[in-house]
N, C-alpha and C positions, 0 to 999 in steps of 0.2 A: 845238587841243590835245585829245588824246583824253581821254574821261572816265575818272576814276579807278575802278579795279575795286573792287567791293564785296567785303569779306572773306566767304569761304564760311562758311555756317553749319555747324557741326559738331555732330552728335548725340552721344549718349553712346557710349563705346567699346563695341565688340562684346562684349568679355568682361563688361562691366557688364550688358548686356542678357541675356547668357547666364546669368549668376549670378542675375539677377532672375527669369528664367523658371524656373530650377531650384528656387529658393526658393518660388516660387508653386506649382509642381507638388507639392513636398513638403507645403506647408501644406494644399493641397486634398486630398492623399492622407490625411494625418493626420486632418483634420476629417471626411472621408468615413468613414474607418475608425471614428472615435469614434461617428458617428451610426449606423453599421451594427452596432455591437456589440450583442449581445443585452442587453435591459434586465434589470437585476437585480430579482428579486422583493423584496417587503417583507421576507420571511423571510431572504433572503440578505443584505440590507442590515443587518438586525438581528443576524444571526450575525457579520458582519464587525466589529461593534462590540464583541462580547464574547468572540470566539474568535480567538486569534492564528493567522496562517497561517505554516506552516513551509516553508522552502525548503531544498533540498539544496545543500550546498557542493561544492567540488572534492574530488577523491580525497585522503584522508588516508592515507598509507602507514603501515606498522607503526612505522617509526622516527619518525614525526611525531605519532602518536596518543598521547593521555594515558591510555588504558585500553582494555579490552575491553568490547564490548557484546554480551552473550549474547542472541540473538534466537531464541526457541523457537517453532517452527511445527509444529502437530500433523499437518497434511495439506497436500500440494501444492495450493494455491489460497488457503490461509489467510494466506499471507505479507502480503497487502494489508491485513489488519485493523489492524496496528499500524505502518503505514508512516510515520506522522507521528513516532513515537518514533524510528524509524530515521533519519529526516531531521533531527530535532531533535538527535540525538547525532552531528552531523557531524564532531566532532573526536575521535570514538571509532573503534576498529577493530571492525566488526561480525563476529560469528561466527554465521552463520545455521545453526541446527540443525533440520533436518527430521526429526521424531521417528518418523514412520511412512512406509511406502511407499504408503499409500492403497489397498491391495490388495483391500479388501473392498467397494469400491463396486459397486453393481448396474449401473453404466454399462458395466462390463466384460462384460456379457452381451449377446448379439446383439439380442434383442428390445427391451431397454431402451435401448441405444445408438441403435438405429434410430429411436426416438421422440423423441430429444433432440438428436442431432447435426444441425445445420442448415448444411451446407456451402454451399448456395446463398445463404445470408445472410452468408457470410464467415467462418464458423467453420472453424478449422483441424482437420482430422481428426487424432485422436491417433495418435502413432507410437511403437512399431509398433501394428498393429491389436490392440486389447486384448480382442477378443471371444472369446478362448479361455476366458474366465470369471473369476470372482472368485478371488483368491489364486493367480494364475498368474504366471509370469515376465513375460509380455507385458503384463499389467495393471500390474504394478509398474513396468516399464520405461516404459510410456506416461505414468504419473504423474510419474516422474523426468524424462523428456524435456520434459514440459510445464513443470515447475518451472524447468528450465534455460533453456528458451525464454522464459519470462516474465521472468526476471532479465535476459536478454539484451536484451529490448525495453525494459526499465526503465532500462538503463544511460545513455541519453542525458540523462534528466532526474534520475537518481540515480546519479552516476558511481561511487559506492562499490561498487555491485553488478556492475560490469563485470568479467566473468570471461573475457573473450576471451583466448585463448591459454593459459588455465589447463589444466594437465594433471591428469587424474583419477587419484588414487591410492586404495589401499584399506588399511583397518586393521580390527581386530576391536574393536568398541565395543558395550557393552550386550549382550555375548554373541553378537553376530552381525556379519557383514561390514558395513562402513560405507564409503561413498565420501567422499572429501575432494577439494575443489577450492579451491585458494588463488589468489586474484586479487591485484591490486596493493593494493586497498583493503578487501578482505573475504575471508573464507573460508567455504565452505559445507561442512557435515558432514551427510551423509544417513544416518540410522540406520534400523534396522528393529525397532522395539519392539512392533509388532503393531497394525494398524489395528483400532480397536474394543476394544483390550485395554490401553490405556495406564493406568498407575497413577502417582500422585505418587512412589512409592518407586522404580519402574523408571526414571522420567525423572530423578529425583535421582541415582541411581547412575550412569546413563549420562552425565549432565552432569559428574559428578566425573571420569570417564574422559576426557571431552573436555577439560576444564580441565587435566588432567594432561599434555596435549600442549603446554602453554605452554613455549616455549623450543625446541621441535622443529618439529612441524607447525603450531603456532600461535605468534604473536609472544609474547614474554615480557613481558606487560603485566598490571597489576592488573585485577581484575574491577570495573568501574565501574558498569555498569547491566545489568539483566536485563529483557527484555520478553517477555511471554506474548502472542504474536500469535494469540490464540485467543478470539474473541468468545463471550461467554456472556450471554444476555438472558433475563430472566424475565417480560417483558411488563408491567413496572411502569408505572403511569400517569404522565403528565407533570404539570407544575406547574399549579396553578390560580391562581397569583399574577397580579395585573394590573401588577406593576412591570416596567419595561423598562429598568432602569438597569444591568443586567448584574452586580449584586452577588451574591455567593455566599451561600447559606444552608446550614443543616446537611445538606441533602440533596445538596449539591454542585451544585445546579442552581437558581440564583436568577433565571434569565431565561426567559420564555416562548419566546424564540427557540430555546433549547436543548430545552425541554420543553413543547411546545405543549399547551394545555389539551385534555383529552379524548382525547389520543393515547396509545398504549401502545408501549413499546419492543418491538422485534422479538423474538419468542420463539425462542430457539435455545439448547439446553443439552446439546450432545453431550458424552458422558462423557469422550472424549479431550480436549476443550477444558477441562473441569473439572479433569482431572488435570494438564494443562499449567499452568493457572492456579495450582493449589495448589503444584506443584513450584516455580514461579517465586516464589510467596509465601515459601516456606521458604528460598529462596536469598538473600532480601533482606539478612540479616545479613552475608553474604559480600561485599557490594558497598559502594561509597561513595556512590552516588546512589539506591539502592533498586531495587525491582522495579515495573515498569509493567504493570498487568494490564488488558487491553482489556475494557471494559464498555459500558454505555449511559448517556446523559446524566443520566437521572433516578435512577440508582443512588445511594442515600444515601452510598456509599463513594467515588463519583467526585469527584476533586479537580482533575483536569487535563483540559482539552479543547484539542485542536489540529486545525487544518484543513489539508487539502492545497490547494495553489493550484489554481484551477479548471482551468488548462491541464494540470496533472499528473493531476488526477482524470479529465479527459477522455481523456488518453493511456491510462489504464487502462480506463475504463468507458464511453466514449462510445458511444451508439447513434444510428443515423440517424433520420430523421423517421418518424412513424407509430406505431402501437401497438407496445409493447415486444416482444411475441412475434414480430412480423413485421418489425421494424426491422433495418436493416443493422448488423452487428456491426463497429464501428470501433475501439474501444479494445482494447489488447492482452489484457486480462483476458477481455473478451468473446470475442475470437477464439480465444485459446489454450485457455481453460478453458470455452468454450461448451458442450462436451459434458458438463460437470459442473454447469452452471448450473441454478438452480431459482428459482421454480416452473417457468419455461420459458426464462428468460434471467436473467442477473444484473440485478436492478432497480437503477435509478440514483436517488440522492437525497442530500440533505445530512445526513440523520439516519437512524438505524436504527429505523424505525417499522413496526409491525405492519400499518398500513393500506396502506403502500406496498410492503411485503415487501422492504425494503432491508436486506441483511446486510452490505454493504460500503459504508458511507456516506463522504461527503467529510469530515465532522467526526467525529473519533475521540476517545473519552472513555476515561479511565484512572483506576483506583484505584492510587495510588502507595503502596507499602508501604515505609516508611522503613527504613534499615539498622538 
């Protein structure tokens, strides 16, 4: 009688093995990515405890928005200064008002542009060639082109400013021709109030004309918030407190993470920025949320601090390895506005400090003027 066959041993089903391998691969990838992430500095960890990070939402169209967000920008490149306010108001319809055409920059002269434009490091040459000189049509057009290109590159992480497909129209505002671009989630109005000649009165009068477009070129919505995306710094010193609990004091800066001892705020007080700030201050009673004025953390009037997500800040400002002046320009602000950067490139940092020469920091501070 033949011996009985032993039952064949069966291993796990192939699909089970496959799933296990995939899960193992995913776990290894995630753990490796975690280990390879750049370590946060003590300063960054402390900032994360006391400053909320603001993320942009999806596009809010005019019929979905609860109000208008008037976003005042003195020169093309200043739009980054108040970006956290733009992102924070993600249920508002932004109206970005570029107040001047930046036509007085010395970078529109051949000898100055030649010493600042670093095409070999990734900077985008201005278009058209602006070296016909200050206050020329080419200089104006180059600033306007850079502004539009900057918003275009910001659209993936801040969808409201996506102006793809928008048709440019013109109107007379502030006594001069103005360009209007209306996208799905925002409108841009480019005025010509004079680079270096802004006054609060001129800005206020032009803004009244812009707001009068509600119901025609602009959505018919109430004015909810005004932001002056115009940094003004006086070089005030940081806090000397030893407390690290993030509580606020009368200076608006109760944490050494925001106001490092011995450091001074970046000094920048362009008169066009001051005029923009004052005009926004005077508009506060017209709003329901007030006016947000970009300032520095140790400003006694600063009451709100917001941070861009690191990946969004990098999308704007990232530099490659090495010394800043010779580093590869990776972020959109570095590439598009590199020809305007100072002292030699836009310096990168969490705070606007004189020691690091950072004028576009990741953490943005505001004086909020109540309605």
